[in-house]
C-alpha positions in Angstrom: -44.4 -16.2 -44.1 -41.6 -15.2 -46.5 -38.0 -15.2 -45.6 -37.7 -11.4 -45.2 -40.5 -11.0 -42.7 -39.2 -14.0 -40.6 -35.7 -12.5 -40.4 -37.1 -9.0 -39.5 -39.3 -10.5 -36.8 -36.3 -12.4 -35.3 -34.2 -9.3 -35.3 -36.9 -7.3 -33.6 -37.3 -10.0 -30.9 -33.6 -9.9 -30.2 -33.5 -6.1 -29.9 -36.4 -6.3 -27.5 -35.0 -9.1 -25.4 -31.4 -7.9 -25.1 -32.0 -4.9 -22.8 -34.1 -7.1 -20.5 -31.3 -9.7 -20.4 -28.7 -6.9 -19.8 -30.7 -5.6 -16.9 -30.5 -9.0 -15.2 -26.7 -9.0 -15.3 -25.0 -8.4 -11.9 -23.4 -4.9 -11.7 -19.6 -5.0 -11.7 -18.0 -4.2 -8.3 -16.1 -1.0 -8.0 -12.5 -1.2 -9.0 -10.2 -0.9 -6.0 -6.6 0.5 -6.2 -4.3 0.4 -3.2 -1.2 2.6 -3.3 1.3 2.3 -0.4 4.6 3.8 0.5 7.4 2.0 2.3 9.7 3.8 4.8 7.8 7.1 4.8 10.9 9.2 5.4 11.5 12.3 3.3 9.3 15.3 4.3 8.9 16.6 0.8 7.5 13.3 -0.3 5.1 13.2 2.5 3.8 16.6 1.3 3.8 15.6 -2.3 1.9 12.4 -1.7 -0.7 14.2 0.4 -1.1 16.8 -2.3 -1.7 14.0 -4.8 -4.3 12.6 -2.5 -6.0 16.0 -2.2 -6.5 16.3 -6.0 -7.5 12.7 -6.7 -9.5 11.7 -3.6 -7.1 8.8 -3.0 -6.3 7.5 0.5 -2.9 5.9 1.0 -1.1 3.5 3.3 2.2 4.7 4.8 4.4 1.9 6.0 6.5 3.8 8.5 10.1 2.8 9.6 10.3 3.9 13.2 14.0 4.7 13.1 13.0 7.9 11.3 11.6 9.1 14.6 15.0 8.8 16.3 18.1 10.9 15.8 21.7 9.7 16.2 21.6 11.0 19.8 18.6 8.8 20.6 19.3 5.8 18.3 20.4 3.7 21.3 16.8 3.3 22.2 16.4 0.9 19.3 17.9 -2.6 19.2 17.0 -5.0 16.4 17.0 -8.7 17.0 20.6 -10.0 16.8 22.0 -6.5 16.4 23.8 -4.0 18.6 21.8 -1.2 20.0 21.6 1.9 17.7 22.0 0.1 14.4 19.8 0.5 11.4 20.0 -0.4 7.7 18.4 2.9 6.7 20.0 5.3 9.1 18.1 7.7 11.5 16.6 11.1 11.3 19.2 13.8 10.8 17.9 16.2 13.5 15.2 16.7 16.0 13.5 19.3 13.8 13.3 16.7 11.1 11.6 14.3 13.5 9.2 17.1 14.5 8.3 17.7 10.8 7.7 14.0 10.2 5.5 13.7 13.3 3.5 16.6 11.9 3.1 14.9 8.6 2.0 11.7 10.3 -0.6 13.6 12.2 -1.9 15.5 9.1 -2.0 12.3 7.0 -4.0 10.4 9.7 -6.4 13.3 10.1 -6.9 13.3 6.3 -8.0 9.7 6.3 -4.7 8.0 5.3 -3.4 4.9 7.1 -0.2 4.7 9.2 1.1 1.2 9.2 4.3 -0.6 10.3 7.4 -1.3 8.2 9.3 -2.3 11.4 12.1 -0.1 12.5 15.6 -0.7 11.2 14.8 -2.3 7.9 16.6 -5.6 8.7 15.9 -8.9 6.9 13.8 -11.0 9.3 13.6 -14.2 7.3 15.4 -16.1 10.0 13.8 -14.3 13.0 11.9 -16.2 15.6 8.3 -15.2 16.6 9.9 -13.6 19.7 12.3 -11.6 17.5 9.4 -10.3 15.4 7.4 -9.4 18.6 10.4 -7.5 19.8 10.6 -5.5 16.6 6.8 -4.8 16.8 7.2 -3.6 20.4 10.0 -1.3 19.4 7.9 0.3 16.7 4.9 0.8 19.0 7.0 2.2 21.8 9.0 4.6 19.7 5.9 5.8 17.8 4.0 6.3 21.1 6.8 8.1 22.9 8.3 10.0 19.9 7.4 13.4 21.2 8.9 12.8 24.7 12.0 11.0 23.3 12.8 14.0 21.1 12.0 16.6 23.8 9.2 18.0 21.7 6.3 20.0 23.0 2.7 19.9 21.7 2.0 16.2 21.5 -1.5 16.0 19.9 -4.4 14.8 22.1 -5.0 11.1 21.5 -1.5 10.5 20.0 -0.7 7.7 22.4 -4.0 6.0 21.8 -3.4 6.2 18.1 0.1 4.7 18.4 -1.1 1.8 20.6 -4.3 0.9 18.9 -4.6 2.0 15.3 -1.5 0.5 13.6 -2.9 -2.8 12.3 -1.0 -3.3 9.1 2.5 -4.5 8.4 4.9 -4.9 5.4 8.2 -6.7 5.9 11.4 -5.0 4.8 12.6 -6.6 1.5 9.3 -8.4 1.5 11.2 -11.0 3.5 9.0 -12.8 6.0 10.1 -16.2 7.2 7.9 -18.9 8.8 7.4 -17.2 12.2 6.0 -13.9 11.0 2.3 -14.8 10.8 2.3 -16.2 14.3 4.0 -13.0 15.7 1.6 -10.7 13.7 -1.4 -12.5 15.1 -0.1 -12.4 18.6 0.7 -8.7 18.3 -2.9 -8.0 17.2 -2.3 -7.0 13.5 -5.2 -7.3 11.1 -3.1 -7.8 7.9 0.2 -8.5 6.3 1.1 -6.9 2.9 4.5 -8.6 2.4 3.4 -11.1 -0.3 4.1 -11.3 -4.0 1.6 -12.8 -6.5 1.8 -13.8 -10.2 -0.8 -11.1 -10.9 -3.4 -9.0 -9.1 -5.1 -11.2 -6.5 -7.6 -11.0 -3.7 -6.2 -11.2 -0.2 -6.4 -14.6 1.5 -7.3 -15.3 5.0 -4.5 -16.9 7.1 -5.8 -17.5 10.5 -6.9 -14.2 11.9 -4.9 -12.2 9.3 -5.6 -11.0 5.8 -2.6 -11.6 3.6 -2.1 -9.2 0.7 0.4 -9.6 -2.2 1.9 -7.1 -4.5 1.3 -8.3 -8.1 3.8 -9.0 -10.8 2.7 -7.1 -13.9 3.8 -7.1 -17.5 6.3 -4.3 -18.3 8.4 -3.0 -21.2 8.6 -4.0 -24.9 8.8 -7.7 -24.1 6.0 -7.6 -21.5 8.2 -9.4 -18.9 6.6 -9.4 -15.5 8.0 -7.3 -12.6 6.7 -6.6 -9.1 4.5 -3.5 -9.1 6.9 -1.5 -7.0 9.1 1.4 -7.9 12.3 -0.2 -6.6 11.8 -3.3 -8.8 11.2 -1.1 -11.8 14.4 0.8 -10.9 16.4 -2.4 -10.9 14.7 -3.5 -14.2 15.4 -0.2 -16.0 18.9 0.7 -14.8 20.2 -2.2 -12.8 19.7 -0.4 -9.5 22.1 2.4 -10.5 20.9 6.0 -10.8 20.7 7.1 -14.4 18.1 9.9 -14.4 15.4 9.9 -17.0 16.2 12.7 -19.4 14.2 11.2 -22.2 11.3 10.2 -20.0 11.5 6.6 -21.2 11.4 5.1 -17.7 8.5 7.2 -16.7 6.6 6.3 -19.9 7.2 2.6 -19.5 6.0 2.7 -15.9 2.8 4.6 -16.7 2.0 2.2 -19.5 2.6 -0.8 -17.3 0.5 0.5 -14.5 -2.4 1.5 -16.8 -2.3 -1.8 -18.6 -2.5 -3.7 -15.4 -5.3 -1.5 -14.2 -7.2 -1.8 -17.5 -7.0 -5.6 -17.4 -8.8 -5.7 -14.1 -11.1 -2.8 -14.8 -12.4 -4.5 -17.9 -12.3 -7.9 -16.3 -13.1 -9.2 -12.9 -12.1 -6.0 -11.1 -9.6 -7.7 -8.7 -8.0 -5.1 -6.5 -4.7 -3.7 -7.9 -1.9 -3.0 -5.4 1.0 -0.7 -6.2 4.0 -0.1 -3.9 6.3 2.9 -3.8 9.1 4.4 -1.6 9.9 8.0 -0.7 13.2 7.8 -2.7 13.3 9.5 -6.1 14.9 6.8 -8.2 16.1 7.5 -11.7 15.4 11.2 -11.5 12.0 10.8 -10.0 10.6 8.9 -13.0 8.5 6.6 -10.9 6.8 9.3 -8.8 5.9 11.2 -11.9 4.5 8.0 -13.4 2.5 7.4 -10.1 1.1 10.9 -10.3 -0.1 10.5 -13.9 -1.6 7.1 -13.0 -3.4 8.3 -9.9 -4.8 11.4 -11.7 -6.2 9.1 -14.4 -7.7 6.2 -12.5 -8.5 7.5 -9.0 -10.8 10.2 -10.4 -13.0 7.8 -12.2 -16.5 7.5 -10.7 -16.4 3.7 -10.3 -12.8 3.4 -8.9 -11.9 3.6 -5.2 -8.2 4.4 -4.4 -8.2 3.4 -0.8 -5.8 2.3 2.0 -5.3 -1.3 3.1 -7.1 -0.4 6.3 -10.1 0.8 4.3 -10.1 -2.5 2.3 -9.9 -4.6 5.5 -12.8 -2.7 7.1 -14.9 -3.3 4.0 -14.0 -7.0 3.9 -14.8 -7.3 7.6 -18.2 -5.8 7.0 -18.8 -8.0 4.1 -17.9 -11.1 6.1 -20.3 -10.4 8.9 -23.1 -13.0 9.0 -26.5 -11.7 8.0 -28.9 -11.0 10.9 -31.2 -13.9 11.8 -35.0 -13.7 11.2 -37.4 -15.1 13.7 -38.9 -14.5 17.0 
């Protein structure tokens, strides 16, 4: 056989064989994106985040600080470990009507499939707390959330509210992402399913620590030099303006944030599809640049057919189902 027919035959064989080989490749998993909010204070941001979820199909995790369910008149019901009663690093709700509006947002978000999780109460640094101190903080959160309607003299407590407060809050993120060596023990003893207080060098799968799943916010490349920063709005705020409000008249901070988030997403989407976690607050830093970036990011990625923007609770439920042993065969 001459050279040309041999080459043509080889090419034909490759073209025939390639689709068959491709069919045997395992399908990529769906890309998971987890967006969470710390503090969950401002009512307008509750509404804005829920509206974003409605148009993108996303489901979020809200790490609530329970002091926002107390006013200055009722603040004495909370006492952080090592602090006087009625103290908080983030203040309290300005009025009973504000608490009522927040409780309604919590109710609506839960009914829409979002997760309500714990950010503790007074946003204190618990790095040196004992396990008993942490359990005390968790108990304060549970009690204040459960009794919020009665504490504030509000009528119309939804049916099942107390059961929700006592049984459905299974996730935690430590203020300042500051944990200490006793947190895991306290979380396990309090019946939590996961902790989302970690930081990782890049997107990472959660790891099992005893009975807990431990999640970590990733460090992602950002800016012209590609220096890594924690994928959280506050850390971007410090990176961009040193933690001082500068606004974003030119849109530079928003644009840098969108590019960083999309680049981090694309790397996982085109690669191993490790879950991407992103953390935000209800504070509009630098003129709201980071929320505008989040909205652009979510509208782009959460609407893709092979992407799931879900809560931590959703991810834990999927992982639990995946880890179940297969049913035995026999008789």
